[in-house]
N, C-alpha and C positions, 0 to 999 in steps of 0.2 A: 596502536592496538586496535584491531577491528572489532566492531560491534555490528550486530545485524539481526535480521529476522530469518524467515524461512527462505527468502529469495535473494536478498542482498547482504553484502558486507558493507559497513560504513566506516569511513575514516575521517576524523576531523583534521582539516588542513587549514590552519589559521582561522579565518572568519567564514570558512566554507566547509561543506561536508561532501566528500567524494563517496558515491555509492556505486558499487560494482556488483553485477550479478555474480552469485557464487560460482566458483569453478566447477563444482560437482552440482549439476542442476538438471532439471527437466527441460526438454526442448522448448516448451511454451514459456519458460522464464524470459528468454530473449524477446519474444513477442510481447510479453507483459511489460517489459521495460520500454519498448517502443510505444505501447499504448499510453503509458504514463507520460512519456515525453509529449505526446499529442494532446493530452488532456490538460496538462499543467498551464499552458497559456490561457485556456478557457477558464480554469479555476481562478487565475489571477485577474482576468478581465471581469469576472463575476463578483470580485471583491470578497472571495472566500479566504478565510484566514488559513494560510499555509506558507511554508518556507518558499522563497522564490527560487525557481529553477534557473540556474545561470547557463548551463550547457548540458547537452546530451550527445552521446556518440555511440554508434553501433560497434559490434565487434569488428575490428579491422586492424590495420598495421599500427595504429596509435595505441590501441588497447586490445588485449585478446578477448575481452568480454564487454558486453554493453555497460556503459557507465553514465552516470548523471552527476552533476555538481549543483549543489543547493547552497543558499545562504545558511549559515549556522544559526540556530535559534536556541538560546540558553534556557534551561529549565529542567524539570523532572517530570517523569510520567506520573499519572495519578496513582499507579501502583507503588511507585517509589516515594510518594509523599508522606507515607505513614498515617494518612487520614483514612477515616472510614468512608465507604462508598456513599452512605447517606448524606455525607457532607458535600457531595459534588452536585447538588441539585442545579446550581447556577451553571456549572460546566456542562451538564447534560442538556440543559435548555439551550445553551449557546451552540452545542454540537448539533442539536436538532435544527436550529436556525441556519447554521452553515450548510447542513445537508439539504434543507429546503432551497437555499440559494443555488446549490449545485443542480438540483432537479429542475430549476427554472432557467438555468443558463442556456443560451443559444448555442447549439452545436451544429456545425456544418454537416450536410449529409455524408460527405466523403469520410469524415471522421467518425460519424455514427456507425457506418458500415464496418469499421475495423475495431471498434471498442470491444465488443463481445459478440462476435458473429455467431457463435454456437452456444445458445442458452438451453439446449435441449437436454443436457445431462442433469439428472436429478442430483441435488447437493449431497445426498447420502453416498452416492457412488464416488463422487469426487473426494469426499471426506475419507472414505475407506481407502481409496488409492493413496491419498496423502499419508494416511496412517501406515499402510503397507510399506511405503517407501521410506518411512522413518521421519517424515516432515512434521507429523502431528503425533503426540503421544496417545496411548490408549485412554489415559485419564482425560486428556483434553478432548478426545473424540467423544467420550461419554458426556462430558459437560456441554459441548456444542450441540450434541444430539438432544440433550434435555432442554436446552434453551430453544432450539428449533421447534420442538414439540409444543412448548408453551406459546410460541408465536403463531402457530398454525390454528 
């Protein structure tokens, strides 16, 4: 049974997870999958806590959509834990530590150029497009907009 987010479907296959870009997708989803494949070795080398990517493949004869295979990591999301957000102080601290490691990681220029080449779009425009296409609910759009306003 697939599980997934806005871009990928995920299937547990033994001790691994097969992630495939959804069949109905925006064109940039394929590019996003390729970016992820380029950054994951950097994430691993930097010692950032993340599942290990075993393989990546573009859409081709083997698979009709880009795919990646990761080691399976057992656990639950914070939202599924039944605990209150205030109880996650240590997890939030660790997340900040991991994010700092990512920002300090050495990234080759050829990879930097393809990570996010166009940062000129304002987030509100991208969020509205995602909402218009049904990828984000109106409720989530309002919540994200409120959080962004607090961060500015």
